[in-house]
N, C-alpha and C positions, 0 to 999 in steps of 0.2 A: 665328227671331225677327227681325222687321224692326227697323231702327234706331229707328223711331219708338216702338217698344214697349220698347226696352232701357232699363234704368236709366242715367241720365246722371251720371257722376262727374267732379268736378274735383279735380286734384291740384295743390297749390301747394307746391313744394319746390325749393330752389336746387341740388339734386343732379341734374344732367342724366341721369346713368347710371341712378339709381334711378327717375326719372320714366319713362324709356324701358322699363326692366324691368317696372315696374308697369303701364304702359299695355298692353304686350304680354300680360302675365300676366292682368290683369283682363279684357281683351278676350276671352280664351279662355273666361271664365266668364260671358259674356253681357252684359258691361257696355260701354257706350259711354263711352270715357274721353278727356278732354282734360287737358292739363297746362300749367303755367306755372312758369318758374324765378324770375320776378320777382313779388313780391306784388301790385304795382299792376296788372300785366298780368293776373294771376289775378282780381283784384277786378273789373276791367273785363269780363272774360269772364263772370264770374258775373252781372254786371248785364245782359249782353246775351243770356243764354240761361237756359233753365229746367233747373236741375240738381237732382238728387235727394239728393246727398250730397257733402260736401267732405272731402278728406284733406289735412290742413294740417300742415306742419312748424313746429316752434317756433323753431329757430335759423336765421335768415336775415339777410343783411347789410343789405338795404334797409330792412326793418321786420320785427320778429319776429312769430311766429305769434299771440301774444297781441294785438298791435295789429290784425292782420288779423281775428281773431275778434271783437274789439270792433266793427269796422266792419260785419262780416257781421251781427252780432246787432242792430245799429241798424236793419237793413232787413228781416231775415227770421229764421225759425226753422229754416233749413236745417240738417239733421243734420251734425255735424262730428266727425271723428275726428282727434285731434292726435297727431303723431309727435314723439318727442324722443330724442336720443342721450344725454341727461344722465340721464334716469330718476329725477330727484329727486322726493321726495314733494311738495315745495312747488310744483314745476311742475304736478303733477297737480292739486293743490288749487286753484291759480290758474286753470288751464284750466277746471275745473268751476265755479268762481265766475263765470267769464266766460261760461259757457253751453256748454262742450264736451259732447258726448254720450258720448264714449269717449276713451281714451288708450292709445297703443301705444308702448312703448319700443323704440328701435332698438338693435341689429339685431333684426329679426323675420322670421318665416317668412311669405312672401306668402300662403300658404294661411290663416294665422291672420287676416290682414287681410280676406281674402274672407269668412271666417266672421263677423267683426265687422260688415262692411258688410251682409251678408245679414240678420243679426239686427236691425240698426237699421232697415233698409228694411222688414223685415217688421213691426216695431213701428210704424213711421210710415206704413205702407201701408194698403191697403183691406181687409185680412183681418179687420178689426173690423166690416165692413158687417153691418147687421142687428141689432147689439146695441143695446139700449134705452138711452135717456138716463138718467143717474143724477142725482137731485135730493136736496138735503138741506134741512133746516128752516132753516138759516142762510143760505140764498140761494146756495149753491154748486151749480153745475150742471155735469155732465160729459157730453161728447158723444163716446163711444168711436169712432164711425165716422170722426170728424175729428180725434181726439186733441186735443180742445179743451175748455177749462174756462172757466166764466164765474162771476162773482160779481155778483149782482143785475143780470144781463143784460150786464155788461161783460166782454169777452173778456180773459183773462189771457195774457200773452206768455210761454208756457211752452215749453221745449225738449221733445223727445220723451221724454227720460229723466225730466225733471221731471214731465211729465204722467203717465207710467207709475208713478212713485213716489206721486204724489197719488192716483191711482186705487187703488193697492194699499192705501193707508191708509183711503180712504173706504169701500171695499168690505169692510173689516174693522173698521168703526166699533165703538169700545168695547173693542177688543182691543189689548193691548200688543204691538207688533212689535219684536223685537230687531233689532239691526244685522245679525246673522248671518242672520236670517229675511229681511230686506230684500235683502241681498246674494244669497241663494239664489233668491229670487223674481224678482229682476231680473238673473239671471245672464247675460243677453245683453250686459250692460255689464261693463266692467272695474273691479273694486273691489280694494282692498288691505285685508286684515283689520286691519292695524295703523296705517292712516292715517285721516284725517278725511274721507274722500270722502263717506260717508253723511251725516255731520253738516253738511258744506258744502252738499250737495244739499238737505237738509231746510231749511237756513237760507235758501237761494234760493227755495224754494217758499213758505216762510212770508212772505218779503219781498214776493213777488208777490201773495200772498193778503191782504197788509196785516195779517198776524197778529202780535201782540205775544207773544213767548215768556214774558214775565213775567205776562201775563194773557191766555192763549190763548183764541181763539174757535174755532179749528179743530184745530190740532195741539199736543198736550201732550207735554212731555218727562217721562218717568218715569225719574228718576235711577237709574242703574245697571241699567236694564232695557231702555229703548228709547223708542219713540214711539207715541202713540195718537191717532187721530182722534176728537174728542169732539163736534163739531157743536154 
C-alpha cells in the first residue's frame, strides 16, 4: 500500500517512549503515523495535514487532553480515541461529552488500540457507499455514505459515534432500545455497563438535534427501559 492510501494517524501524548512504540507498532499494521509530545505542536500538525484519526492522551502538562479535544471539535469531526492512566468514570463521561469517539485506559495492549482504530475508521469510512438516504417526516435526513445528518437541510455537527447512535435509533423507529442493546449494536465503541456513557451520548445527540427531553420531537426516554425514536 502506498503512503497516499494509508490511513493517517496523529498521536498526541507527552510520553516519548509510548509514542515511539505506537508509531512502530501501528506502522506495521498499515498506518501512517505522526506524533507530538506537546499538545500545541500536535494541534499545529493537525491543522497542516489531512488526518483520519487522533489518539489523544488526557494527562499532559502543557494542556490536558480535554482542552485539546475542545479545540479539535471547534474545527472538525475528526475521530478521536482518548487515553488515560486514571481510568475514572468521570474522565470517560467528560470525554464523551466533549465529543470523543472512544476511550482506552492505560496500560493497554497495542493490539487492542489497533482493533479500536480499525473499527472507528470502518465506521467513518466509505464502506457505507451505496446505501440510500433515510428521511423522516420531522425533517431529519441521514446520509449513510457520508455519516451525515441534517435537520430541515441544516447539517448537524455529529461525531462518528453520535451519527451511528442516531442511525441505530432512526432505523428502529417506534422500538424501545435498551442500553444493553445499544451497547451491543455499537460494540465497536467502548462502553461500561455501569457508567452513564450511553446516557451522555444520547444527551449530546439530543442537544444537536435541538430536542427537548421533556417534550421530545425525536428521541423519547422510556423510564427503566431505554430510548425510542418517535419522529
